C-alpha positions as CSV (number, residue, x, y, z in Angstrom):
1,M,-35.3,54.7,67.4
2,E,-35.5,53.8,71.5
3,I,-33.1,56.6,73.0
4,P,-32.4,56.0,76.5
5,R,-33.3,59.2,78.4
6,S,-29.9,59.0,80.1
7,H,-28.1,59.2,77.0
8,P,-25.8,62.4,77.7
9,R,-26.7,63.5,73.9
10,Y,-30.2,62.6,74.7
11,H,-31.8,66.1,73.0
12,S,-29.3,66.2,70.5
13,L,-30.4,62.7,69.3
14,M,-33.8,63.4,69.9
15,T,-33.5,66.6,67.7
16,R,-31.9,64.4,65.2
17,E,-34.7,61.8,64.8
18,K,-37.4,64.4,64.7
19,L,-35.7,65.8,61.7
20,A,-35.2,62.3,59.8
21,E,-38.7,62.1,60.7
22,A,-39.6,65.1,58.9
23,F,-37.3,64.4,56.1
24,R,-39.5,60.6,55.4
25,K,-42.4,62.8,55.6
26,G,-41.5,65.0,53.2
27,L,-41.4,68.3,54.9
28,V,-37.4,68.4,55.0
29,V,-34.9,68.3,51.8
30,P,-31.7,66.6,52.3
31,E,-29.6,70.1,52.8
32,G,-32.1,70.6,55.7
33,L,-30.4,67.9,57.6
34,I,-26.8,69.8,56.3
35,A,-28.1,73.1,57.6
36,H,-29.1,71.6,61.2
37,G,-25.8,69.9,61.3
38,R,-23.5,73.1,60.9
39,G,-26.2,74.9,63.1
40,E,-25.5,71.7,65.9
41,C,-22.1,72.8,65.7
42,F,-22.4,76.6,67.1
43,D,-24.8,75.2,69.6
44,Y,-22.4,72.7,70.9
45,I,-19.7,75.5,71.3
46,L,-22.4,77.9,72.8
47,G,-22.6,75.0,75.9
48,E,-26.7,74.0,74.6
49,M,-28.1,76.3,76.8
50,S,-30.3,79.5,76.0
51,R,-27.5,82.5,77.1
52,D,-28.3,85.7,78.7
53,F,-28.1,87.5,75.2
54,A,-30.0,84.8,73.6
55,L,-32.9,85.5,75.9
56,E,-32.6,89.3,75.8
57,A,-32.8,89.0,71.7
58,E,-35.7,86.7,72.4
59,R,-38.0,89.2,74.6
60,A,-37.0,91.8,72.6
61,G,-37.8,90.2,69.2
62,V,-41.5,89.4,70.7
63,A,-41.5,92.9,71.7
64,M,-41.0,93.5,68.3
65,L,-43.7,91.6,67.0
66,L,-46.1,92.7,69.5
67,L,-45.2,96.1,68.2
68,A,-46.0,95.2,64.5
69,D,-48.9,96.4,62.6
70,H,-48.8,92.9,59.9
71,P,-46.5,90.7,62.1
72,V,-45.6,87.3,60.3
73,L,-43.8,84.1,61.3
74,S,-42.3,82.7,58.3
75,V,-41.5,78.7,58.6
76,N,-39.8,76.1,56.4
77,G,-39.4,72.4,56.8
78,N,-36.7,72.5,59.5
79,T,-38.9,74.7,61.4
80,A,-41.9,72.9,60.7
81,G,-40.3,69.7,61.5
82,L,-39.2,71.0,64.4
83,V,-41.4,73.4,66.5
84,A,-44.6,73.0,64.3
85,E,-46.3,73.2,67.7
86,E,-45.0,75.4,69.5
87,I,-44.2,78.5,66.2
88,C,-48.3,77.7,66.2
89,E,-48.9,78.1,69.7
90,L,-46.4,81.6,69.3
91,A,-48.7,82.6,66.7
92,R,-52.1,82.2,68.5
93,I,-50.3,84.7,71.6
94,I,-49.1,87.5,69.6
95,D,-52.2,86.9,66.9
96,A,-49.7,86.5,64.0
97,P,-49.9,84.5,60.7
98,V,-47.8,81.5,60.1
99,E,-46.8,81.7,56.2
100,V,-45.0,79.0,54.5
101,N,-41.1,80.3,52.9
102,I,-39.0,77.7,51.3
103,F,-35.9,77.7,49.7
104,H,-36.5,74.2,47.8
105,W,-39.5,74.5,46.3
106,S,-42.2,72.5,45.5
107,D,-46.4,72.3,45.4
108,E,-46.3,69.4,47.2
109,R,-43.7,70.3,49.8
110,K,-45.1,73.4,50.3
111,R,-48.9,71.6,50.9
112,K,-47.2,68.9,53.5
113,I,-45.9,71.9,55.5
114,A,-48.7,73.8,55.4
115,E,-51.2,70.6,56.6
116,E,-48.2,69.9,59.3
117,L,-48.8,73.2,60.9
118,E,-52.4,73.7,60.3
119,K,-52.8,70.3,62.7
120,H,-52.2,72.7,65.3
121,G,-55.3,75.3,64.6
122,V,-53.8,77.9,62.6
123,E,-54.5,79.2,59.1
124,V,-51.3,79.6,57.4
125,Y,-50.7,81.2,54.9
126,S,-49.4,79.6,51.6
127,R,-51.1,81.3,48.5
128,N,-48.3,82.0,45.6
129,D,-49.3,84.8,44.4
130,A,-46.8,88.2,45.1
131,V,-43.3,88.0,44.5
132,L,-40.6,89.8,46.6
133,E,-38.6,91.9,43.8
134,G,-34.9,91.9,44.1
135,L,-34.6,88.0,45.0
136,E,-33.8,85.1,42.5
137,S,-34.4,82.3,44.5
138,A,-37.9,80.3,45.1
139,R,-38.2,82.4,48.8
140,R,-38.9,84.8,46.4
141,I,-43.0,83.4,46.1
142,V,-44.7,85.1,49.0
143,D,-48.3,85.2,50.3
144,S,-49.5,88.7,49.5
145,R,-51.9,88.4,52.8
146,G,-48.4,87.4,55.4
147,I,-44.7,88.1,54.0
148,Y,-45.1,90.6,51.3
149,R,-47.3,93.2,53.7
150,A,-45.5,92.3,57.0
151,D,-43.9,95.1,58.7
152,V,-42.1,92.5,60.8
153,V,-40.8,89.0,60.5
154,L,-39.7,86.0,61.9
155,V,-37.1,84.1,60.2
156,P,-36.4,81.5,62.4
157,L,-32.6,79.3,60.8
158,E,-30.4,80.9,58.2
159,D,-31.8,83.0,55.3
160,G,-29.2,85.5,54.4
161,D,-30.9,86.4,51.2
162,R,-34.2,86.4,52.1
163,C,-33.2,88.9,54.7
164,E,-31.6,91.3,52.7
165,I,-34.3,91.4,50.4
166,L,-36.7,91.8,53.0
167,K,-34.9,95.1,54.8
168,R,-35.0,96.3,51.3
169,H,-38.4,96.3,51.3
170,G,-38.7,98.3,54.8
171,K,-38.9,95.0,56.6
172,K,-38.1,94.5,60.1
173,V,-36.5,91.3,60.7
174,V,-36.2,89.2,63.6
175,T,-34.1,85.8,62.8
176,I,-33.1,82.7,65.0
177,D,-29.5,82.3,63.9
178,L,-27.0,79.8,65.9
179,N,-24.5,81.6,64.1
180,P,-23.6,84.8,64.6
181,L,-21.0,85.5,61.9
182,S,-23.8,84.8,59.2
183,R,-25.0,87.3,57.0
184,T,-28.8,87.3,58.3
185,A,-27.0,87.4,61.7
186,L,-25.3,90.9,60.7
187,M,-28.2,92.3,59.1
188,A,-31.3,91.1,60.9
189,D,-32.9,93.4,63.0
190,V,-33.0,91.2,66.3
191,T,-30.6,88.6,66.1
192,I,-31.6,85.1,68.0
193,V,-28.1,82.9,68.7
194,D,-29.9,79.8,69.8
195,N,-31.1,76.5,69.2
196,I,-35.0,77.0,67.6
197,T,-35.6,73.9,70.0
198,R,-35.1,76.4,72.9
199,A,-35.6,79.8,71.4
200,I,-39.6,79.3,70.1
201,P,-40.5,78.0,73.8
202,N,-38.4,81.1,75.5
203,M,-40.5,83.5,73.1
204,I,-43.9,81.8,74.2
205,E,-42.9,82.5,77.9
206,F,-42.3,86.2,77.0
207,A,-45.1,86.8,74.9
208,R,-47.4,85.4,77.6
209,E,-46.0,87.9,79.6
210,M,-45.7,90.4,77.5
211,K,-49.3,90.6,75.2
212,D,-50.8,92.8,77.3
213,W,-48.5,95.8,78.3
214,D,-49.1,98.9,76.9
215,R,-47.1,100.3,73.8
216,E,-45.1,102.3,75.5
217,R,-43.4,99.7,77.8
218,L,-43.0,98.0,74.1
219,E,-41.2,100.4,72.7
220,R,-38.5,100.7,75.9
221,V,-37.8,97.1,75.2
222,V,-37.0,97.6,71.5
223,E,-35.5,100.8,72.0
224,S,-33.0,99.8,74.7
225,Y,-31.9,96.6,72.4
226,D,-28.6,96.7,70.7
227,N,-28.1,93.9,68.1
228,R,-24.5,94.5,67.4
229,S,-24.0,94.2,71.7
230,V,-26.2,90.8,71.5
231,L,-23.4,89.4,68.6
232,R,-20.4,90.5,69.9
233,R,-21.4,89.0,73.5
234,A,-22.1,85.6,71.4
235,I,-19.1,85.5,69.8
236,L,-16.8,86.2,72.8
237,A,-19.1,83.5,74.3
238,I,-18.3,81.0,71.7
239,R,-14.2,82.1,72.6
240,D,-14.7,81.7,76.4
241,Y,-16.5,78.3,76.1
242,L,-13.5,76.8,73.9
243,T,-10.7,78.4,75.4
244,E,-12.1,77.0,79.1
245,R,-12.3,73.4,77.4
246,A,-8.6,74.1,76.2
247,G,-7.7,74.7,79.5
248,E,-8.9,71.6,80.7
249,L,-6.6,69.5,78.4
250,E,-3.8,71.0,80.1
């Protein structure tokens, strides 16, 4: 479909087109399209921009990943469909492996997601040789070299059941979730309330800036970060945006 750049919903429509194409390629399941729509609703009432609290969280998330001994970037179908190239660029900058981990699991789908990521020149962990104890969904199936041994995991997009188990296993979680009220958002160590199509490019820029910082400087960024404050500011931003829009109708 040809979408004119002058269309007021150009970026949103292009994102939908990318997801639809990823669905046709077998990367995304129908449920993933629904999940995206839910997130887009929150993005709309956040003004479809990277707010100051999102940038703060993105910066802290990058610092946490750079400080980690074994960081891992977890990728599902929607992430591969929307930001495959960008997630691989981030992985290269921070020297972290990428691992495929999906809820609606099949060997074929996992293979297709891995192949999509490998197009961008990264090694993708996709062995099914370890299990996250305490998790019943297919997300329990992980790679023994990746999520299983990781100390910090980037979990793009809402994933409450796994976030809880990752925390129980002593891992730190950086998540990208447009819903500041989700279980994932509330349990993660760093919650980035931003659209993944903006968040990953923002994190790439922070990573380029911070990759040569010494450990003490990175630790100060993490220690000064307050996730509860970020979530509170996100909720208030939603309130204020809706209040402003309502006022325009008076």
